[in-house]
N, C-alpha and C positions, 0 to 999 in steps of 0.2 A: 858561782859567783854573788856575794853577797850583793844587796841593794846599794849599801854605803860605798863598794867600789866601781860598781856601774855608774852611777852621779858621778862620782870624781875623774872618770873617763871622759864621760861625756863633756861635763865643764873644760875636759883639757881640750878635749875635739873640736869647740866653738871657734877660738883663734884661726884654728885651719881652715876649716869649714867657709869660714866670712873672708879668709883671704882668697880662695879658689871662686868665692863665688863675686868678689869685688873683681878678680883678674877675668874670669869670664865676661861679664858684664864691660868690662873696659874693651876688652880684644874685640866684643862682637861690634861695639859700638865703632871702632875705628874701622874695621872692617866694612863695614854694611856701608859709611860713609865715601870710602876709600872705591868700592867697588860698583854700588848701584846711582845709575843718574836718574833715579825717583823715591828720594831719601825720606823718612819720616820726620817733621820735626823735631831737635833736641828736647828731650824732657829734663828734669831736674838733675836724673842721674849724671849728668854732663857737665855740672858743677861741682864733682866730687875732688877731692883733693887730687887723686892721682893725674884727671887733664890739666889742673891749675898748675901743679908743678911740670909737666910736661914744656906746657905751653910757652913759658917764659923761661925754659931750660938756658937757652941758646942765646937769647938777646943781650942786647948789650945798653939798654936804655931804662929807665927806672918808668912805670906804669902805675898810677894809684886809679882803684873802679872808685872812689870818692871826688871824683874831680869836675869840675864847674865847668862844662863845655863853652859857655856863654858868655859875651861882656856883660856886664853891669852900669847903672850909675855908679855902683859905689866905687868900684875900680878907681877912681878918677880923684879920689877925695883922699889918696896914700901918695905921697911924692917918690915912695919908694918901688910905685908899679910903674912912673914912666917908663917908657921904651926909648930905646935908644936905636932902634931900626924903624924906616918908613914901613908901608903896605908894601910886599904882603906880610913880613913877619913882623910887624910890628905896628905902630899907633903914630908915630912921633911926625906931625905935621897935620896928623888928621883928628884930632880932639876937637875939633869945634863941631864938625861933621856928625862925630860920635854923638858926642852930647845932645846933639839936637835930634840924633835917632833915635837914641835910647830913653828920652825924656819924654815920647812917644810912644811907645813900645810899652804894651801892658808887661809883661814878664819877660824872665830873666831865666827861668829854671825848666826843666821836663816837668812832667806830668806825676804828680803824686802815683798813680797808679802804675809807672813803671820805676820811679826813683824808691818806691817801698817793693819793692819783688827782692824776695831773697836770691833771686837766680834769675838772671837778665841774659835770653836769646836772644842773637842778634842777627841780623841776615845782611851782607852789604848789598845790592845788586846792581852790578857795570851793567854798562849798554850795551855791552858785545854781541856780536854774531853770536856766540859760543849756547846762550841761552836760546835760541832758537829752536823751538822743537822737541824741548827738553821737558814738556808736560811739570815744572817743578812748583807750579802756580799754586796748587792745594796745600804743596809743603811750605810755600813761603810765607802763606799766610798765619801759620801756626806758630811765628817768633812773634817774641816778646815785641820788639824795637825789628822793622824792614830800614833802611836806609836806602831811599833812591835818590839818581843824580839828575842836575842841570834839569831840561827840561824832556825827557824821556817821559813817553807815553804807555798809560796803562790798558786803558780802554781799547780791547781788540785784540788783546794779547796777555790776559789775564791766563788762558791754560799756562802759559810758557813762565809769566813773572808774576802773577797772582793780582790781587788788587789791593793788598792792604799798605799802606804809606803812612810809619812813625812821622820818620824827619826826611827830607828833600834839602840838600845841598845844592845850592844857585850861586849866579853871579851873575850882573843884568843881562850879559849878550845870551846868556843860555835860559833865562826867566820864560815861562809861558804869560801870557798875558791873564789868563785867567785860570788861576791854579785850582779851582776848583773841578775842572774837567776831569784829571788827571789823578785827583789827592782827595784823600777824605777827608769830613766838615774840618777835623780836630788834628789835621797832618803841620807839624813844625818845620814852617819854611826858614830856613837856618842858609842866612845870606854867606857868603863866603867873600872878604872885598880882597882882592888883587889888588885894587889900585885908589888912591883918592875916589875916584869919578866914580867909582862904584857904590861908595858911601855918598857922594852928591845925588847921585842916581834915587837914593832911596830916600833922602832928605826930600828931595822933590816932590818925589811921588805922595810921600807922609804928610805935607805941607801943602802939597795941590800948587809949589810954584811954576814957574816957566819950566819948562827943560831945556838943558842943555846936550845939543845931540853930539858933539863933538868929546871927542878923547876915549871912542870906543872903537875898536876893531869891527863891531859889528853892531847896528842899529839894537838896542835892549826897545823894549816896549816904551810905548811914553804915558799908556796907561796900562796901569797893572791891578789888577781885582782883587789880589790878595788880603788876606785879614789880618789887620794891624796887632790882632790879641795873638796871631800864630807866628809874630816875624821874632826870631831872634838873630842875633850876630855872630859868629862863631869869634872866641877868640883865637888871634891871628899867633899866640903860643903855638896852637897845633899843627899847623902852616910850617911855622918855623922848625918844631922838630921833625916833622916830615922831614924836610928838604935836607936839615943837618945832621941829625944822628939817624934817621933811616934810609935815606936817599945819598947823601954826602956826597951833596952839590953846592955850590958855595952862594953864601945869602948875599955876599954882594960881587957881583962879579967885576972883573977886570976891565981898563976902559977898551970898547971898541970887541967886547966879547959879549957874544949873544947871550941874554940872562935866560938860563931853564927853572921854571916851575914843576911842582908837582901836577898832576892832573889832581883833578875832584873826585876821582874814583880811590887814589890811592891815599888821598888824604882822608875823605872816610873810612877805609880801612884803621888807618889810625887812630880815628877819633873812637871807633867801636873798641879798639884793641883798650884805650883809656878806658870805657866807660860800660863795658859788657864783659861778664862770663865767661859767656861762650862768642866765638865769630864763626859765623860761616860766610863764605862769599859765593858767586856764582854772576854767570857774562863778565867773568873780565880775560882780558885775553885777545892780542890784536894778531891778524895773521902777518906772515913771514912781509918784511918792509918793500924786498922784490916783486910783490905780489899786487902790485898799485891799482885792480881792479877787482881784488876782493871787498863784498861790503863788510863794514865796521861795526856794524851796528847792527841791530834786532829786528830796527825800524828803517824807514826811509832808501836811500840809495845812497850815502855817503863810502867814499873809497879809501882807503889809503891815500891816495893822494889830496885827500882833502887835508890831513896830517904833517904835509911835507915843511909847510913853514909855521909849526905848531910852536910854542915854548917850553915842549915838553921832553922828554926823552923815555922813549914808549919800552927799550929793551930794558935800559937802566931799570925802571920800575917794572918789569914782569920778572928781572932775579930778587930784586927785595920781596916780592911775592912767594917766589920759590924758595928765600931762607924761612918769610913766614912759614910757609907750607911745610917744609921740612923741618922745622921746632915745634910744630903740633898748635902755634899761636891758631893759626887758621887751619879750615878747612872747606877745601872746593866742594859742590853740589853737584859737579857735574865732571864728567872725563875734561878732561884740556890737557893742550899739547907745553 
């Protein structure tokens, strides 16, 4: 066989070789994350077109990676952005509180070190008992963005949940009085305003005004030692979309109907889907409702009994997470039911 013929055949074989290499790596990645409870953090390979195409294949809502997650002052200078719904799904009636809060917070952006990444790998850490004894801590710390919820602790649980925190979503009743205890110094503290009193609480903290204690289902911290420069206000658009598009729950319940709102956890997953190229989750899932004595968190002693009067539909959210998992939009880092 001549040198010219050999060269021609080699050129023809390149696409075939590339196809099998790509297929092998994609299968290896998916299998490793579905079988092993101790997984390495994803590399840039995970952002390949094969995963991006798969994860949105069966989802019925539009998501863009170039998303502004947080409210900014400029949002209030354009009439077309005025909201028709009150909190938690809009800002109608809360504009004054928001303006005062946004006037004193220093930034509305994500850090440039994350914004400028070619591939954003994110993990959302739920507070569920399922992550206990998982030994996922080291893997969790390798993600570009680690999102945590409410006042879930880190110190003392590093082996299972890691100790890196990029963003923490919270509301007043779930705020820790001193965020520095369980967060990094540069952790972005993202307030999720479910009601007008949530914004009023933050305004009183920021301006050192007299605290109004009424209007909360649980007393929030009267002293909050968070850094002003790290505070962000999540755009209610994301709660609106989580409720209406992902969970299909009524945004305006009928008279005498108990309102149902998304949990902070499912909201964080939806936010991550909007912002990240790769979304993995851990610590999600509640025990069966009939098992009222089963612990629900990897910390503390709360059981399913504490969820009886909540404004959440946990089984409905579990179904939504299953749809996201089946579509390839998210991957669990540990076995789950």
